[in-house]
N, C-alpha and C positions, 0 to 999 in steps of 0.2 A: 035240172037239165040233163044230168048224166045218170039219173036214177035208173037202175039200182046200183050203179057204180059210184065210187066216191074218189075225188081228187084229194090227195093229202100231201102235205109238205113233210119231208123226212130229213133228218140229220144223219150223216155218215158217222159211224163210231169207229175209233181207232184203238188198237191195243195199247195199254200203258203199263208201266212197271209199278209194282207195289211201292217201291221207294219214292216214286214220283207222286203217286195217287193219294196215299194215306196222309201225308202231311198237309195236303190241300183239300181235305174232305169237305171243309166248310165253304169252299169256293163254288160248289155246284157245277164243276167242270168235268167231274168224273162220275161214272156209274159203276157200282159194285154189285156183281152178280155171282151166283154159284152155278157152275155148269159141270155136270158129271162129277160132282163132289170136289171140284177145284174152284178156287176163287179166281175170278176174272176182274180185271180193272180196265175200264173202257173210258176213252176221252172223247169229248165232242170236238176237240181241236187236234189237228195233225201236228205232232212234234211241238215246235215253239210258235207255230202260227197262232194268230189271235182271231181269225175268222173261221167260222165253221164251214163245212162242205154241205150245202143245202141242195136238195133235189126234190123233184115232184114225181109222184107215181099215181096211177089210177088203180084202186083196189076194185077188182071185178066182182060183181054180185055181192056187194057189201052186206054183211049180216047173214050170209048163207055159208054153208060148208061146201068144200070141194068133194064131189062124189068119189067114194072109195078112199078117202083120206081121213086122217084124224081130224077132230073138230077144230084144232088150233092151226090148221094149214090154210093159207089164203093164196089166191092167185092174183097177180097184179101185173101191170105193164109200166115200164119206164119209157119215156120218149127219148130217143137218142139220135144224134146226127151221124148218119152213115153216108159218106161220100156226098154231102150236101143235101141229102134227103132225110126227112124225118121218118124214123122207123120205130115201130113198137117192139120193145124187147121184153118178152114175157119172163116172169120170175115166179117162183113159188116160195113163200115165206112161212116159217114156223114161228108163231107168236110165243115168246118165252114167258113174259110176265107184263104187268102193267105198272108204270111208274106212279109213285104217289103224286097227288094233285100238285103239291108245291113244286116238286122237281119238274113236272110236265109244264107247268106255267112258266118257270124260269127258262126252260129250253125253248119254249115257243117264243118268249120275249127275245132271246138271243137270235133265233132264226128270223124273227120279224125285223129286228134292228139291221141284220145283214141284208135282208131283202130290200129294206127302205134305202139303204146306202147305194144300191146298184145305180140308180139314176144319177146320184151325186157323183159317183166315181167315174162313170163312163160317158157322161154327156159334157161335151166341151162347150163352155159359154163364151164364144168369141164375140168380143165387143167391137163395134165398127170404129 
């Protein structure tokens, strides 16, 4: 329906300290990357919160490169609430690397659990 664009679900990543991330490496809550020859530790949870920050964005012209840019730059839009109106917020993203399949599947499961809870958390079931 949106072709050639693609709607995707994304998790916001937060900076984490080495002392917090390394002891819990087997919990799949942290991503370890090298950026400009420095180790970076990123968490899918903000601080001590147990729910991720999930958002949606539309990748524009999925599968094509942005003219005049490197091949790993993509254009996308987030939908945002601006004074009660839905607005497109354009962004340019640089793809750094791809997660291993196992990690990607775990993060998708965490995001899906969060998304499925929304109806439970926010719908009041008033009984007569």
